[in-house]
MARVOGU-581550 format. One record per residue (C-alpha): x, z negated, y negated; chain; residue number from 0. Coordinates in Angstrom, 3 decimals, decimal comma. Each point is the difference from the previous one (the first is absolute). Layout:
MARVOGU-581550
east_up_north_c_k
X_Z_Y_A_NUM $
...
***
This chain:
MARVOGU-581550
east_up_north_c_k
23,544_4,216_7,603_A_0 $
-0,254_3,497_-1,591_A_1 $
1,789_0,769_-3,246_A_2 $
-0,435_3,352_-1,748_A_3 $
2,382_0,511_-2,900_A_4 $
-0,185_2,875_-2,460_A_5 $
-0,860_2,667_2,572_A_6 $
-0,692_3,539_-1,153_A_7 $
-0,938_3,199_1,815_A_8 $
-0,544_3,452_-1,430_A_9 $
-1,187_3,202_1,597_A_10 $
1,362_2,871_-2,034_A_11 $
-0,454_-0,876_-3,653_A_12 $
-2,828_-2,487_0,663_A_13 $
0,581_-3,731_0,367_A_14 $
-2,213_-1,285_2,828_A_15 $
1,412_-3,515_-0,460_A_16 $
1,876_-1,102_-3,089_A_17 $
1,998_-3,243_-0,209_A_18 $
-2,355_-2,064_2,148_A_19 $
0,878_-3,628_0,772_A_20 $
-1,886_-2,776_1,780_A_21 $
0,430_-2,705_2,624_A_22 $
-2,249_-0,897_2,900_A_23 $
0,225_-3,584_1,220_A_24 $
-0,099_-0,976_3,653_A_25 $
-3,612_-0,070_1,207_A_26 $
-1,296_1,679_-3,163_A_27 $
-2,346_2,992_-0,190_A_28 $
0,928_2,376_-2,821_A_29 $
-2,250_2,987_-0,587_A_30 $
1,133_3,124_-1,828_A_31 $
-3,052_1,214_-1,897_A_32 $
-0,540_3,100_-2,076_A_33 $
-1,418_3,494_-0,183_A_34 $
1,206_2,902_2,141_A_35 $
3,493_1,104_-0,986_A_36 $
1,028_-3,256_-1,681_A_37 $
2,954_-0,553_2,360_A_38 $
-1,348_-2,769_2,203_A_39 $
0,408_1,804_3,360_A_40 $
3,484_1,226_-0,931_A_41 $
0,919_-3,595_-0,849_A_42 $
-1,339_-1,254_3,332_A_43 $
1,870_2,650_1,985_A_44 $
3,279_-0,941_-1,659_A_45 $
-0,309_-3,531_1,425_A_46 $
0,491_1,282_3,555_A_47 $
2,196_2,970_-0,974_A_48 $
-2,520_2,732_0,755_A_49 $
1,028_1,059_-3,506_A_50 $
3,440_-0,810_-1,443_A_51 $
0,057_-1,003_-3,675_A_52 $
2,187_1,940_-2,438_A_53 $
1,118_-3,272_-1,557_A_54 $
-0,600_-3,710_0,256_A_55 $
0,143_-2,297_3,008_A_56 $
-2,382_-1,604_2,479_A_57 $
0,916_-3,085_1,985_A_58 $
-1,843_-1,715_2,839_A_59 $
1,056_-3,536_0,947_A_60 $
2,885_0,475_-2,424_A_61 $
1,359_3,072_1,820_A_62 $
0,185_3,414_-1,643_A_63 $
-2,155_2,392_1,995_A_64 $
2,237_2,904_-1,025_A_65 $
2,673_-1,502_2,284_A_66 $
-2,292_-0,126_3,059_A_67 $
-0,852_2,765_2,441_A_68 $
-3,532_1,223_-0,847_A_69 $
-1,220_-0,109_3,615_A_70 $
1,168_-3,609_0,426_A_71 $
-1,542_-1,020_-3,324_A_72 $
-3,371_1,552_0,877_A_73 $
-0,231_-1,665_3,409_A_74 $
-0,145_-3,345_-1,788_A_75 $
-2,656_1,052_-2,513_A_76 $
-3,626_0,660_0,900_A_77 $
-1,384_3,169_-1,585_A_78 $
-3,658_1,047_-0,198_A_79 $
-1,099_3,423_-1,274_A_80 $
-3,303_1,145_-1,509_A_81 $
-0,718_2,363_2,891_A_82 $
1,333_-2,621_2,491_A_83 $
2,775_2,359_1,233_A_84 $
-0,927_-0,364_3,672_A_85 $
1,402_2,478_2,507_A_86 $
-3,056_1,884_1,329_A_87 $
1,507_0,670_3,442_A_88 $
0,858_-3,697_0,548_A_89 $
-2,510_-2,572_1,191_A_90 $
-0,732_-3,031_-2,157_A_91 $
2,340_-2,106_2,139_A_92 $
2,781_2,591_-0,255_A_93 $
-0,406_0,235_-3,771_A_94 $
0,261_-3,772_-0,423_A_95 $
2,994_-0,210_2,358_A_96 $
2,220_2,490_-1,869_A_97 $
2,125_-2,470_-1,996_A_98 $
0,240_-2,676_2,745_A_99 $
1,420_2,697_2,305_A_100 $
2,525_1,033_-2,650_A_101 $
1,023_-3,664_-0,125_A_102 $
0,389_-0,018_3,797_A_103 $
-2,689_-2,580_0,705_A_104 $
-0,802_-0,324_3,709_A_105 $
-3,377_1,288_1,182_A_106 $
-1,430_-3,454_0,657_A_107 $
0,759_-1,133_-3,539_A_108 $
-1,446_3,208_-1,470_A_109 $
-3,236_-0,323_1,993_A_110 $
-0,408_-3,659_-0,910_A_111 $
0,537_0,591_-3,708_A_112 $
-2,292_3,056_-0,100_A_113 $
-2,817_-1,990_1,613_A_114 $
0,560_-2,811_-2,484_A_115 $
-0,035_2,216_-3,077_A_116 $
-3,051_2,090_0,943_A_117 $
-1,987_-3,175_0,618_A_118 $
0,880_-1,231_-3,493_A_119 $
-1,094_3,355_-1,425_A_120 $
-3,295_-0,007_1,922_A_121 $
0,852_3,000_2,179_A_122 $
-1,298_-0,115_3,601_A_123 $
2,587_0,297_2,765_A_124 $
-1,826_3,096_1,283_A_125 $
1,179_1,892_-3,114_A_126 $
3,634_-0,129_1,155_A_127 $
-0,466_2,959_2,343_A_128 $
-1,842_2,085_-2,602_A_129 $
1,436_2,609_-2,350_A_130 $
-0,300_-0,234_-3,826_A_131 $
-2,548_2,838_-0,125_A_132 $
-2,383_-2,117_2,087_A_133 $
-0,058_-2,783_-2,613_A_134 $
-1,823_-0,368_-3,315_A_135 $
1,930_-0,004_-3,269_A_136 $
-0,144_-3,774_-0,263_A_137 $
1,177_-0,429_3,584_A_138 $
2,891_2,419_-0,566_A_139 $
1,032_-1,966_-3,077_A_140 $
0,020_-3,226_2,027_A_141 $
2,253_1,694_2,567_A_142 $
2,331_1,105_-2,803_A_143 $
0,105_-3,579_-1,242_A_144 $
0,624_-1,278_3,550_A_145 $
2,957_2,379_0,312_A_146 $
1,441_-1,288_-3,283_A_147 $
-0,435_-3,655_1,004_A_148 $
0,889_0,089_3,704_A_149 $
3,662_-0,958_-0,473_A_150 $
-0,980_-2,711_-2,516_A_151 $
2,046_1,366_-2,925_A_152 $
0,400_-2,270_-3,005_A_153 $
-0,730_2,893_-2,394_A_154 $
-3,012_2,304_0,008_A_155 $
-0,255_3,151_-2,135_A_156 $
-3,414_1,648_-0,318_A_157 $
-0,779_3,323_-1,702_A_158 $
-3,732_0,320_-0,768_A_159 $
-0,769_-1,491_3,447_A_160 $
-3,778_0,147_-0,444_A_161 $
-0,180_3,135_-2,125_A_162 $
-1,278_2,314_2,752_A_163 $
-2,905_-2,271_0,955_A_164 $
-3,580_0,158_-1,261_A_165 $
-1,030_-2,716_-2,483_A_166 $
-1,919_-2,156_2,489_A_167 $
2,768_0,039_2,618_A_168 $
2,604_-0,495_-2,710_A_169 $
-1,699_-3,120_-1,353_A_170 $
-0,447_-1,452_3,495_A_171 $
3,554_0,567_1,201_A_172 $
1,364_-1,333_-3,302_A_173 $
-1,747_-3,326_0,606_A_174 $
1,377_-0,143_3,543_A_175 $
3,441_0,872_-1,317_A_176 $
-0,092_-2,764_-2,599_A_177 $
-0,994_-2,615_2,585_A_178 $
2,558_1,058_2,626_A_179 $
2,351_-2,892_0,812_A_180 $
2,705_2,445_1,081_A_181 $
0,300_1,209_-3,611_A_182 $
0,032_-3,324_-1,806_A_183 $
3,731_-0,494_0,557_A_184 $
1,028_3,580_-0,752_A_185 $
1,678_1,294_-3,119_A_186 $
-2,117_3,000_-0,923_A_187 $
0,292_2,890_-2,440_A_188 $
-3,051_2,236_-0,075_A_189 $
-0,969_3,117_-1,941_A_190 $
-3,573_0,637_-1,120_A_191 $
-1,931_1,738_-2,752_A_192 $
-3,040_-2,197_0,762_A_193 $
-0,268_-2,747_-2,625_A_194 $
-2,280_-2,234_2,080_A_195 $
2,286_0,318_3,009_A_196 $
2,957_-1,109_-2,108_A_197 $
-1,863_-2,973_-1,442_A_198 $
-1,259_-1,124_3,415_A_199 $
3,330_0,161_1,817_A_200 $
2,763_-0,630_-2,543_A_201 $
1,886_-3,115_-0,967_A_202 $
1,424_2,143_-2,792_A_203 $
-0,740_3,522_-1,202_A_204 $
2,515_2,501_-1,346_A_205 $
-1,904_2,428_-2,230_A_206 $
1,820_3,323_-0,389_A_207 $
-0,367_3,123_-2,122_A_208 $
2,242_3,067_-0,299_A_209 $
2,686_-1,491_2,203_A_210 $
0,310_-3,267_-1,905_A_211 $
-1,326_-3,537_0,355_A_212 $
-2,592_-0,755_-2,657_A_213 $
-0,759_-3,569_1,037_A_214 $
0,731_-2,259_2,923_A_215 $
-1,806_-3,286_0,604_A_216 $
-2,778_-1,778_1,845_A_217 $
-3,478_1,554_0,076_A_218 $
-1,129_-2,569_-2,579_A_219 $
2,893_0,876_-2,306_A_220 $
-0,807_3,706_0,130_A_221 $
-3,679_-0,662_-0,602_A_222 $
0,221_-2,585_-2,774_A_223 $
3,428_0,716_-1,518_A_224 $
0,498_3,803_-0,114_A_225 $
3,313_0,857_-1,659_A_226 $
-1,168_3,211_-1,670_A_227 $
-2,879_2,437_-0,382_A_228 $
0,831_1,906_3,201_A_229 $
-0,170_-3,192_2,058_A_230 $
-3,265_-1,038_-1,642_A_231 $
-1,624_3,430_0,300_A_232 $
1,060_0,402_3,648_A_233 $
-2,157_-2,968_1,014_A_234 $
-2,730_0,358_-2,619_A_235 $
-2,699_1,647_2,147_A_236 $
0,341_-2,634_2,762_A_237 $
0,689_-3,039_-2,160_A_238 $
-3,095_-2,073_0,780_A_239 $
-0,037_0,613_3,748_A_240 $
3,721_-0,757_0,146_A_241 $
-0,553_-3,237_-1,886_A_242 $
-2,459_-1,150_2,683_A_243 $
2,711_0,603_2,617_A_244 $
2,958_-1,646_-1,762_A_245 $
-1,933_-3,139_-0,969_A_246 $
-0,096_-2,580_2,768_A_247 $
-2,640_-2,694_0,298_A_248 $
2,784_-2,444_-0,873_A_249 $
0,374_1,796_-3,335_A_250 $
-3,649_-0,527_-0,920_A_251 $
-0,371_-3,419_1,686_A_252 $
-0,259_-1,991_-3,250_A_253 $
-2,771_2,295_-1,237_A_254 $
-2,136_-0,492_3,128_A_255 $
-2,703_-2,681_-0,313_A_256 $
-0,094_-3,061_2,219_A_257 $
-2,834_0,155_2,508_A_258 $
-1,839_-2,304_2,391_A_259 $
-1,150_2,912_2,126_A_260 $
1,433_0,270_3,484_A_261 $
0,673_3,214_1,877_A_262 $
1,534_0,760_3,386_A_263 $
1,609_3,139_-1,441_A_264 $
3,368_-1,231_-1,300_A_265 $
3,000_2,088_-1,070_A_266 $
3,425_-0,875_-1,382_A_267 $
0,563_-0,014_-3,755_A_268 $
2,994_2,291_0,608_A_269 $
-2,387_2,925_0,576_A_270 $
-0,707_2,322_-2,907_A_271 $
-3,154_0,277_-2,073_A_272 $
-0,804_3,461_1,359_A_273 $
-0,150_-1,245_3,608_A_274 $
-2,153_-2,953_-1,040_A_275 $
-2,397_2,357_-1,804_A_276 $
-0,293_2,129_3,130_A_277 $
-0,890_-3,059_2,083_A_278 $
-2,650_-1,043_-2,532_A_279 $
-1,725_3,353_0,416_A_280 $
-1,257_-1,182_3,403_A_281 $
-0,420_-3,746_-0,566_A_282 $
-1,464_-2,131_-2,769_A_283 $
2,813_-2,533_-0,363_A_284 $
3,660_-0,270_0,890_A_285 $
2,209_-3,037_0,507_A_286 $
3,543_0,072_-1,386_A_287 $
2,660_-2,508_1,044_A_288 $
3,334_-0,375_-1,776_A_289 $
3,330_-1,234_1,337_A_290 $
-0,832_-3,582_-1,005_A_291 $
-3,113_0,092_2,151_A_292 $
-2,398_0,052_-2,975_A_293 $
-3,058_2,180_0,446_A_294 $
-2,386_1,837_-2,280_A_295 $
-3,135_1,838_1,090_A_296 $
-1,042_2,901_-2,192_A_297 $
-2,377_2,911_-0,280_A_298 $
0,688_3,529_-1,264_A_299 $
-0,903_-0,717_-3,646_A_300 $
2,256_-3,061_-0,132_A_301 $
2,886_2,003_1,445_A_302 $
-0,306_2,851_-2,497_A_303 $
-0,441_-2,409_-2,933_A_304 $
3,202_-1,837_0,950_A_305 $
1,851_3,303_0,356_A_306 $
-1,192_1,122_-3,455_A_307 $
1,342_-3,196_-1,557_A_308 $
3,311_0,472_1,780_A_309 $
0,230_3,574_-1,316_A_310 $
-0,550_-1,163_-3,572_A_311 $
2,834_-2,476_0,354_A_312 $
2,366_2,641_1,384_A_313 $
-0,493_2,332_-2,937_A_314 $
0,181_-2,771_-2,586_A_315 $
3,321_-1,394_1,264_A_316 $
***
C-alpha cells in the first residue's frame, strides 16, 4: 500500500530524516514513535507531499507520489492534525464538507455522508450549525476526524491527533477511536510521542531517534525483543504497564485455572489483561470465553498470577 524507500530530508546542515525505509500494508496501523525532533512528523508529511524529500522515493498503490499533483494526492488521503486544523469562521458542517466540495459531490450526497459520519463519531446533529469555538477540545477533534474520513479515503495520516487534549479526554477518545468501525479498514500512519497511545493503537511501531529508524516491529517485539540499549531504555519506565496492555487473555489462557464458578460478566479472550484488570476492580469475578467457546471464570488474584507466569516465560524464551 505505502512504500517508503531511503528517504532523507535535511534543513540546513541538519538531517531531519536520514535514509528511512518502511512499508505499510493495506489495512495496517503503523505508528511513528519517538521524542520531539526525531523526524517522525517530517516523515509523515513527506507521505502526502507537504514536505518533499531530498532523496528517496515514496509510492502509494505502486505509484510514485512525486509524479502526482500534490492537491490530487491529498484529496485521496485523510489528514488529522494535533490542533484539529478547523477553520474558525466555518461551521462544523462547512468544515466537514470542504473536501467533498472540492471533489464536486452534489449537496444531497454531502449532507447524507456528513450525517452518517457524525453519527458514527457520536456528534449530535445540532453541532453541525455550530462553530469550532463553541465546542470542547474533544468535540473539535472528532470534527477534525470526521473531516478526514468523510470521503472514505483508504489512507489516513494523523499527526499527534490527541496531543492537545487533557489526559481524561485523551484516554476516552482513544478508546472510541480504537473501536470505530470506520477505521478498521483504513491504512493508517500516525505520529505520537505517547508510548501508551502507540501501544494501544498500533499493529506495528516504528521507533525513531535523530532522524533514523531504531526499531520497527509489533508492540510485543519492541517490548520483549529490543534491538539495542536505546530501544530498551525508551520503554523502560513504562515496561510493566505496557506488558499488561500487549498481553491478551488468549496469551495467558493456559495459565488461568479451570473453574466451576459461573458469572454473567463474560468478555472475549481477545481483550487485553489491562482491560480485564479494570473490570475486576468493580466486580469479584469475570468470565472469559475463547474462540472455541471454552470458558474460564476468574478473580483478580488468579488473573495477576497467570500474567506473572506468562511474563516469566517471555523473558526466559
